[in-house]
NUVEX-957548 format. One record per residue: residue number from 1; x, y, z of N, C-alpha, C in turn. Coordinates in Angstrom, 1 decimal. Layout:
N
nr | nx | ny | nz | cax | cay | caz | cx | cy | cz
NUM | X | Y | Z | X | Y | Z | X | Y | Z
...
! end
This chain:
60
nr | nx | ny | nz | cax | cay | caz | cx | cy | cz
1 | 0.9 | -1.2 | 0.0 | 0.0 | 0.0 | 0.0 | 0.9 | 1.2 | 0.0
2 | 0.6 | 2.2 | -0.9 | 1.4 | 3.4 | -1.0 | 1.1 | 4.3 | 0.2
3 | 2.0 | 5.2 | 0.5 | 1.8 | 6.1 | 1.7 | 0.5 | 6.9 | 1.4
4 | 0.2 | 7.3 | 0.2 | -1.0 | 8.1 | -0.1 | -2.3 | 7.2 | 0.3
5 | -2.3 | 6.0 | -0.1 | -3.4 | 5.1 | 0.3 | -3.5 | 4.9 | 1.8
6 | -2.4 | 4.7 | 2.5 | -2.4 | 4.6 | 3.9 | -2.9 | 5.8 | 4.6
7 | -2.5 | 7.0 | 4.1 | -3.0 | 8.2 | 4.7 | -4.5 | 8.4 | 4.5
8 | -5.0 | 8.0 | 3.4 | -6.5 | 8.1 | 3.1 | -7.2 | 7.2 | 4.0
9 | -6.7 | 6.0 | 4.2 | -7.3 | 5.0 | 5.0 | -7.4 | 5.4 | 6.4
10 | -6.3 | 6.0 | 6.9 | -6.3 | 6.4 | 8.3 | -7.3 | 7.6 | 8.5
11 | -7.4 | 8.4 | 7.5 | -8.2 | 9.6 | 7.6 | -9.7 | 9.2 | 7.6
12 | -10.1 | 8.3 | 6.9 | -11.5 | 7.9 | 6.7 | -11.9 | 6.6 | 7.4
13 | -10.9 | 5.8 | 7.8 | -11.2 | 4.6 | 8.4 | -11.7 | 3.5 | 7.5
14 | -11.4 | 3.6 | 6.2 | -11.8 | 2.7 | 5.2 | -10.6 | 2.0 | 4.5
15 | -10.9 | 0.8 | 4.0 | -9.8 | 0.1 | 3.3 | -9.7 | 0.6 | 1.9
16 | -8.5 | 0.5 | 1.3 | -8.3 | 0.9 | 0.0 | -9.1 | 0.0 | -1.0
17 | -9.5 | -1.1 | -0.6 | -10.3 | -2.0 | -1.4 | -11.8 | -1.8 | -1.3
18 | -12.2 | -0.9 | -0.4 | -13.6 | -0.5 | -0.2 | -14.2 | 0.0 | -1.5
19 | -15.4 | -0.5 | -1.9 | -15.9 | -0.1 | -3.2 | -16.2 | 1.4 | -3.3
20 | -16.6 | 2.0 | -2.2 | -16.9 | 3.4 | -2.2 | -15.6 | 4.2 | -2.4
21 | -14.5 | 3.8 | -1.9 | -13.2 | 4.4 | -2.1 | -12.8 | 4.3 | -3.5
22 | -13.0 | 3.1 | -4.1 | -12.6 | 2.9 | -5.5 | -13.5 | 3.7 | -6.4
23 | -14.8 | 3.7 | -6.1 | -15.7 | 4.5 | -7.0 | -15.4 | 6.0 | -7.0
24 | -15.0 | 6.5 | -5.8 | -14.7 | 7.9 | -5.7 | -13.4 | 8.2 | -6.5
25 | -12.4 | 7.3 | -6.3 | -11.1 | 7.5 | -7.0 | -11.3 | 7.4 | -8.5
26 | -12.2 | 6.5 | -9.0 | -12.5 | 6.4 | -10.4 | -13.2 | 7.6 | -11.0
27 | -14.1 | 8.2 | -10.2 | -14.8 | 9.4 | -10.6 | -13.9 | 10.6 | -10.7
28 | -13.0 | 10.7 | -9.8 | -12.1 | 11.8 | -9.8 | -11.2 | 11.7 | -11.0
29 | -10.6 | 10.5 | -11.3 | -9.8 | 10.3 | -12.4 | -10.5 | 10.5 | -13.7
30 | -11.8 | 10.1 | -13.8 | -12.6 | 10.3 | -15.0 | -12.9 | 11.7 | -15.2
31 | -13.1 | 12.5 | -14.2 | -13.4 | 13.9 | -14.4 | -12.1 | 14.6 | -14.9
32 | -11.0 | 14.3 | -14.4 | -9.7 | 14.9 | -14.8 | -9.4 | 14.5 | -16.3
33 | -9.7 | 13.2 | -16.6 | -9.5 | 12.8 | -18.0 | -10.4 | 13.6 | -19.0
34 | -11.6 | 13.8 | -18.5 | -12.6 | 14.6 | -19.4 | -12.1 | 16.0 | -19.6
35 | -11.5 | 16.6 | -18.6 | -11.0 | 18.0 | -18.7 | -9.8 | 18.0 | -19.7
36 | -9.0 | 16.9 | -19.7 | -7.8 | 16.9 | -20.6 | -8.2 | 16.7 | -22.0
37 | -9.4 | 16.3 | -22.3 | -9.8 | 16.1 | -23.7 | -10.0 | 17.4 | -24.5
38 | -10.1 | 18.5 | -23.8 | -10.2 | 19.8 | -24.4 | -8.8 | 20.5 | -24.4
39 | -8.2 | 20.5 | -25.6 | -6.8 | 21.0 | -25.7 | -6.7 | 22.5 | -25.5
40 | -7.8 | 23.2 | -25.6 | -7.8 | 24.7 | -25.4 | -8.3 | 25.2 | -24.0
41 | -8.6 | 24.2 | -23.2 | -9.1 | 24.6 | -21.9 | -8.1 | 25.1 | -20.9
42 | -8.4 | 26.0 | -20.1 | -7.6 | 26.4 | -19.0 | -7.7 | 25.3 | -18.0
43 | -6.6 | 24.5 | -17.9 | -6.7 | 23.2 | -17.1 | -7.0 | 23.4 | -15.6
44 | -6.5 | 24.5 | -15.1 | -6.8 | 24.7 | -13.6 | -8.2 | 25.1 | -13.4
45 | -8.7 | 26.0 | -14.2 | -10.1 | 26.4 | -14.1 | -11.1 | 25.3 | -14.4
46 | -10.8 | 24.6 | -15.5 | -11.7 | 23.5 | -15.9 | -11.7 | 22.3 | -14.9
47 | -10.5 | 22.0 | -14.4 | -10.5 | 21.0 | -13.4 | -11.2 | 21.4 | -12.1
48 | -11.0 | 22.6 | -11.7 | -11.7 | 23.1 | -10.5 | -13.3 | 23.0 | -10.7
49 | -13.7 | 23.4 | -11.9 | -15.2 | 23.4 | -12.2 | -15.7 | 22.0 | -12.2
50 | -14.9 | 21.1 | -12.9 | -15.3 | 19.7 | -13.0 | -15.4 | 19.0 | -11.6
51 | -14.4 | 19.3 | -10.8 | -14.4 | 18.6 | -9.5 | -15.5 | 19.2 | -8.6
52 | -15.8 | 20.5 | -8.8 | -16.9 | 21.1 | -8.0 | -18.2 | 20.4 | -8.5
53 | -18.4 | 20.2 | -9.8 | -19.6 | 19.5 | -10.3 | -19.7 | 18.1 | -9.6
54 | -18.5 | 17.4 | -9.6 | -18.5 | 16.1 | -8.9 | -18.9 | 16.2 | -7.5
55 | -18.4 | 17.2 | -6.8 | -18.8 | 17.3 | -5.4 | -20.2 | 17.6 | -5.1
56 | -20.9 | 18.3 | -6.1 | -22.3 | 18.5 | -5.9 | -23.2 | 17.3 | -6.3
57 | -22.6 | 16.3 | -6.9 | -23.3 | 15.1 | -7.2 | -23.9 | 15.1 | -8.6
58 | -23.4 | 16.0 | -9.5 | -23.9 | 16.1 | -10.9 | -25.4 | 16.3 | -11.0
59 | -25.9 | 17.3 | -10.4 | -27.3 | 17.7 | -10.6 | -27.4 | 18.3 | -12.0
60 | -28.0 | 17.6 | -12.9 | -28.1 | 18.1 | -14.3 | -29.4 | 18.8 | -14.5
! end
């Protein structure tokens, strides 16, 4: 287990194999990948906006 995983586990009390942990990690990676698909985007602003959307639960 990497130090990053160990820190997250200690912080939340969950295993790195917990499906909720994996789902969140996958969602964050997916959001960042989606931002990277726009070559003209301001990556910092677009990533911030995309992660904020993820945080709100994607109310469309």
